[in-house]
C-alpha positions as CSV (number, residue, x, y, z in Angstrom):
1,M,81.8,103.6,96.1
2,A,79.5,100.4,96.4
3,L,78.0,100.3,99.8
4,I,76.0,96.9,99.3
5,E,76.7,94.5,96.2
6,V,74.7,91.3,95.6
7,T,75.5,88.7,93.5
8,D,73.6,85.9,92.3
9,L,71.7,85.7,95.3
10,Y,69.1,82.7,95.5
11,K,66.5,82.0,98.3
12,S,64.1,79.0,98.3
13,F,61.5,77.9,100.3
14,G,61.0,74.5,99.8
15,D,59.4,74.6,96.1
16,V,58.8,78.5,96.4
17,R,61.7,80.3,94.7
18,A,61.5,83.6,96.6
19,V,64.7,85.2,95.4
20,D,65.8,84.0,91.9
21,G,69.0,84.9,91.1
22,I,69.3,88.6,91.4
23,S,72.8,91.0,91.4
24,F,72.9,94.7,91.8
25,A,74.7,97.5,93.5
26,V,74.4,100.1,95.7
27,E,76.4,103.1,95.6
28,E,77.3,105.1,98.8
29,G,75.2,107.8,99.8
30,T,72.7,107.4,97.6
31,I,69.0,106.2,98.5
32,F,68.4,103.0,96.3
33,G,64.7,102.1,95.7
34,F,63.5,98.0,95.8
35,L,60.2,98.4,93.6
36,G,57.6,95.8,93.2
37,P,54.0,94.1,94.4
38,N,53.8,91.9,97.4
39,G,55.3,88.7,97.1
40,A,57.7,89.7,94.7
41,G,60.6,89.0,97.0
42,K,61.2,92.6,98.6
43,T,61.1,91.7,102.3
44,T,63.1,88.1,101.7
45,T,66.2,89.9,99.9
46,I,66.3,93.1,102.9
47,R,66.6,90.0,105.5
48,I,69.0,88.8,103.9
49,L,71.0,92.0,103.5
50,V,70.2,92.6,107.3
51,T,71.3,89.1,108.5
52,L,67.7,87.8,109.2
53,S,67.7,85.1,106.7
54,K,70.4,83.2,104.8
55,Q,70.5,82.8,101.4
56,T,70.2,80.0,99.2
57,S,73.1,80.7,97.6
58,G,74.9,83.4,96.1
59,S,76.8,86.1,97.9
60,A,76.0,89.7,99.8
61,V,78.8,92.0,100.9
62,V,77.2,95.2,103.1
63,A,79.5,97.8,104.3
64,G,82.5,95.8,103.5
65,V,81.1,92.9,105.2
66,D,80.0,89.3,104.1
67,V,76.8,88.9,105.2
68,S,77.1,84.8,106.1
69,S,80.6,85.1,107.3
70,D,80.5,87.7,109.7
71,P,76.4,88.7,110.3
72,H,77.7,90.3,113.8
73,G,79.7,92.9,111.6
74,V,77.2,93.2,109.5
75,R,74.1,94.2,112.1
76,S,77.1,96.7,113.6
77,R,76.8,98.7,110.5
78,V,73.1,98.8,109.4
79,G,70.1,100.1,110.6
80,Y,66.7,98.1,110.1
81,A,63.1,99.4,110.4
82,A,60.6,96.2,109.1
83,Q,57.4,96.5,108.2
84,A,56.4,96.4,111.3
85,T,57.3,99.0,113.9
86,G,58.8,97.2,117.1
87,I,59.0,99.8,119.8
88,D,57.2,99.2,123.3
89,G,54.4,101.0,123.9
90,D,55.5,101.1,127.9
91,L,58.1,103.0,127.1
92,T,58.5,106.8,126.2
93,G,59.3,107.2,123.3
94,F,63.0,109.0,124.4
95,E,63.3,105.5,126.7
96,N,62.4,103.4,123.3
97,V,65.7,105.1,121.4
98,V,67.7,105.1,124.3
99,L,66.6,101.0,124.7
100,Q,68.0,100.5,121.2
101,G,71.2,102.3,121.4
102,R,72.1,100.3,124.9
103,L,71.4,96.7,123.0
104,H,74.0,98.3,120.3
105,G,76.4,98.7,122.6
106,M,76.4,102.3,123.7
107,S,76.8,103.4,126.9
108,K,74.0,105.5,128.8
109,R,75.5,108.4,128.0
110,D,76.2,108.3,124.6
111,A,72.5,106.4,124.0
112,S,71.1,109.2,125.5
113,S,72.7,112.5,124.0
114,E,72.0,110.4,120.3
115,A,68.7,109.9,121.0
116,I,67.9,113.5,122.2
117,R,69.5,114.3,118.4
118,I,67.5,112.0,116.3
119,L,64.2,112.6,118.0
120,E,64.8,116.6,117.5
121,V,65.6,115.7,113.7
122,I,62.6,113.7,113.0
123,S,60.3,116.1,115.0
124,L,59.4,113.5,118.0
125,S,61.6,115.8,120.6
126,D,58.0,117.7,122.0
127,V,56.2,114.0,122.8
128,Q,59.5,112.4,123.6
129,D,58.7,111.9,127.6
130,R,55.3,110.5,126.3
131,R,54.6,106.8,126.0
132,A,54.7,105.3,122.9
133,G,51.5,103.6,123.4
134,T,49.8,106.8,122.7
135,Y,51.5,107.6,119.6
136,S,49.6,107.9,116.4
137,G,50.8,105.8,113.0
138,G,52.7,108.2,111.7
139,M,54.9,109.0,115.2
140,A,55.4,105.6,115.9
141,R,56.8,105.0,112.5
142,R,59.1,107.9,113.0
143,L,60.4,106.4,116.6
144,D,61.1,103.0,114.7
145,L,63.2,104.8,112.1
146,A,64.7,107.0,115.2
147,Q,65.8,103.4,116.4
148,A,66.9,102.0,113.5
149,L,69.2,105.1,113.5
150,I,70.8,105.6,117.0
151,H,74.2,103.8,116.2
152,R,75.1,105.7,113.3
153,P,74.5,103.1,110.8
154,A,76.1,103.0,107.6
155,V,73.3,102.2,105.6
156,L,69.7,102.5,106.6
157,F,67.4,99.4,105.7
158,L,63.8,100.6,105.6
159,D,61.0,97.8,104.6
160,E,58.3,99.6,103.0
161,P,58.2,102.7,105.6
162,T,55.0,104.3,104.6
163,T,52.8,101.5,104.0
164,G,49.7,102.3,106.0
165,L,50.4,105.7,106.6
166,D,48.1,108.7,105.3
167,P,49.3,110.9,102.6
168,Q,50.4,114.0,104.7
169,N,52.2,111.6,106.8
170,R,53.8,109.8,103.9
171,H,54.6,113.0,102.3
172,A,56.6,113.7,106.0
173,M,58.1,110.9,106.2
174,W,59.4,111.2,102.5
175,Q,60.7,114.7,103.2
176,Y,62.4,113.1,106.7
177,L,64.6,110.6,104.1
178,K,65.7,112.6,102.3
179,E,67.4,115.2,105.1
180,L,69.1,111.7,105.8
181,N,70.3,111.0,103.0
182,E,71.6,114.8,102.7
183,D,73.4,114.4,105.8
184,G,75.1,111.3,104.4
185,V,73.1,108.2,104.9
186,T,72.7,105.6,102.3
187,I,69.3,104.2,102.0
188,F,68.0,101.0,100.8
189,L,64.1,101.3,100.4
190,T,61.3,98.9,99.4
191,T,58.1,100.0,97.8
192,Q,55.4,99.3,96.7
193,Y,54.2,102.8,95.5
194,M,55.2,104.4,92.2
195,E,55.4,107.9,93.2
196,E,57.5,106.9,96.7
197,A,60.2,105.5,94.0
198,D,59.9,107.7,91.6
199,E,60.3,111.1,94.6
200,L,63.1,109.4,96.4
201,A,65.2,106.9,94.6
202,D,68.1,107.9,93.0
203,D,68.4,104.5,91.9
204,L,65.9,101.9,91.3
205,A,65.2,97.9,90.6
206,I,61.8,96.4,89.9
207,I,61.4,93.1,91.2
208,D,59.0,91.1,90.4
209,H,58.2,86.9,90.8
210,G,61.9,87.3,92.5
211,K,63.8,88.5,89.4
212,I,64.8,91.8,88.8
213,V,63.5,92.8,85.5
214,V,64.9,96.2,85.3
215,E,66.9,98.5,86.8
216,G,68.7,102.3,86.8
217,S,67.6,105.3,87.6
218,P,63.9,106.5,87.6
219,S,64.3,109.1,84.9
220,E,66.3,106.7,82.9
221,L,63.7,103.8,83.2
222,K,61.0,106.2,82.1
223,R,63.0,107.6,78.7
224,G,63.3,103.9,78.0
225,V,59.3,103.3,77.9
226,G,59.7,104.7,74.1
227,G,57.8,107.7,74.7
228,D,54.1,108.6,75.8
229,S,51.4,106.1,76.5
230,V,47.6,105.7,74.9
231,T,46.0,103.6,76.9
232,L,42.7,102.5,75.4
233,T,40.3,101.1,77.9
234,L,37.1,98.8,76.4
235,R,33.6,99.0,77.7
236,P,32.3,96.5,80.4
237,G,31.0,93.2,78.8
238,S,33.8,92.8,76.0
239,G,35.7,89.7,75.4
240,P,39.3,88.9,74.7
241,D,38.1,88.9,70.6
242,D,37.4,92.4,71.3
243,V,40.6,93.0,73.1
244,A,42.8,91.2,70.5
245,S,40.8,93.3,67.7
246,V,41.9,96.4,69.0
247,A,45.5,95.5,69.7
248,G,45.8,93.8,66.0
249,A,44.3,97.3,64.8
250,L,46.9,99.5,66.3
251,E,49.9,96.9,66.0
252,T,49.2,97.1,62.2
253,L,49.3,100.9,62.3
254,L,52.3,101.4,64.9
255,G,54.4,98.1,65.1
256,A,53.6,95.0,67.3
257,A,56.5,96.1,70.0
258,R,54.7,99.4,70.4
259,V,51.6,97.6,71.7
260,K,50.7,95.1,75.0
261,T,47.5,94.6,76.1
262,V,46.5,94.4,79.6
263,E,43.2,93.0,80.8
264,N,40.4,94.9,79.2
265,A,42.9,97.9,77.5
266,V,45.2,97.6,75.2
267,V,48.3,100.4,75.6
268,A,50.5,101.8,73.2
269,H,53.6,103.5,73.5
270,L,54.7,106.1,70.7
271,E,56.7,109.2,70.8
272,D,54.7,112.6,70.3
273,A,51.4,110.4,70.8
274,S,48.8,113.7,70.8
275,S,49.9,114.2,67.5
276,R,48.7,110.4,66.1
277,I,45.6,110.5,68.4
278,A,43.2,111.1,65.2
279,E,44.8,107.8,63.5
280,I,44.6,105.6,66.6
281,V,40.7,106.8,67.2
282,R,40.4,105.8,63.0
283,A,41.7,102.7,63.4
284,V,40.2,101.5,66.4
285,D,36.4,102.9,65.2
286,A,37.5,100.6,62.2
287,T,36.9,97.5,64.1
288,G,33.8,98.2,65.8
289,V,34.6,97.6,69.2
290,P,33.3,100.0,71.8
291,I,36.2,101.9,74.0
292,G,35.0,103.0,77.2
293,R,38.1,105.8,77.6
294,L,40.6,106.4,76.1
295,E,43.9,107.8,78.2
296,L,47.2,109.9,77.5
297,A,50.0,110.1,79.2
298,E,53.3,111.3,79.6
299,P,56.0,108.4,80.7
300,S,55.8,107.3,84.4
301,L,57.3,104.3,86.1
302,D,53.9,102.4,85.8
303,Q,54.2,102.1,82.4
304,V,57.6,100.9,82.9
305,F,56.4,98.4,85.2
306,L,53.9,97.4,82.6
307,K,56.5,97.4,80.2
308,H,58.6,95.1,81.3
309,T,56.1,92.7,83.5
310,G,53.3,93.0,81.4
311,S,51.4,93.6,84.2
312,R,50.4,97.1,86.1
313,L,51.7,97.3,89.6
314,R,48.9,96.6,92.1
315,V,49.4,97.9,95.4
316,E,47.8,96.5,98.2
317,E,46.9,98.9,100.7
318,V,47.1,97.6,104.0
319,K,47.8,98.7,107.7
320,P,51.1,96.8,108.4
321,A,51.8,94.7,111.9
322,S,52.8,96.1,114.4
323,R,55.3,94.8,117.4
324,L,54.1,97.5,119.5
325,S,54.2,95.6,123.0
326,R,52.1,97.1,126.4
327,R,53.0,94.7,128.4
328,R,51.1,96.6,131.9
329,K,49.8,99.3,132.3
330,R,51.5,102.3,134.2
331,P,50.2,104.2,136.9
């Protein structure tokens, strides 16, 4: 059963079309990855789905509720952790989670008991009585996740939950999300990390310039690349004519459909590429263009993105803004 159904969704800001006619469905009990670079339309889409923004046209149904006709009904059924952590630095971790539960209409008793359970699940119970303003970045992220889970939502929306985290905290967050999903939580996850999408997502949609360019499971998408990839990177100082010359030689050898150019490199996709490396090297040598590096790789999501967009996904590794509040110092 689909818990999220999006049909022909558009969102424009003046002359800029941030979301351009996308459609997809998210099945109950799965982790759905929404992969793309910054500015692709990921956050705009997630904000529409959690009713923080209205679509220009199209429809979206979340947990059986239309986002336009019953936004309050949607909010009661979803949890949302934005890129910016939304915690109160003056409150303890426990108090932050209880407060969020109370805002969702839970009794103080129910919110307190649920907060204890969730903080144990995400390994914050030993610091739950500390002020949140003293938490590390990874701890603050997990506390934000706890707030999104306090009312036991049907769907959990996470907007780039590991951006700004170090590798250790990023992998720890992945483990928490897997455990939540195993407990039955459906997760909609936006990310700009290939490895994260490959590690977590049961199903994946790649979005670029507001359009979904391809959709499927990570393994299906990688199989669709068409075998291994050979990347030939030209030496510094090489020009467009050099790139075109190398691409032309490989197109003659392998077929034009298997060859793409990316800035100062040429990428070829083919089955059992290792057995044809000698042929490829001879064809390129004949052009007289000096090659700086040759790389052979098995199919990856990076190659999927390259195949369907014509460019590589550039990750902007920046620390996300924080909405952590420190209104006053406690004695």
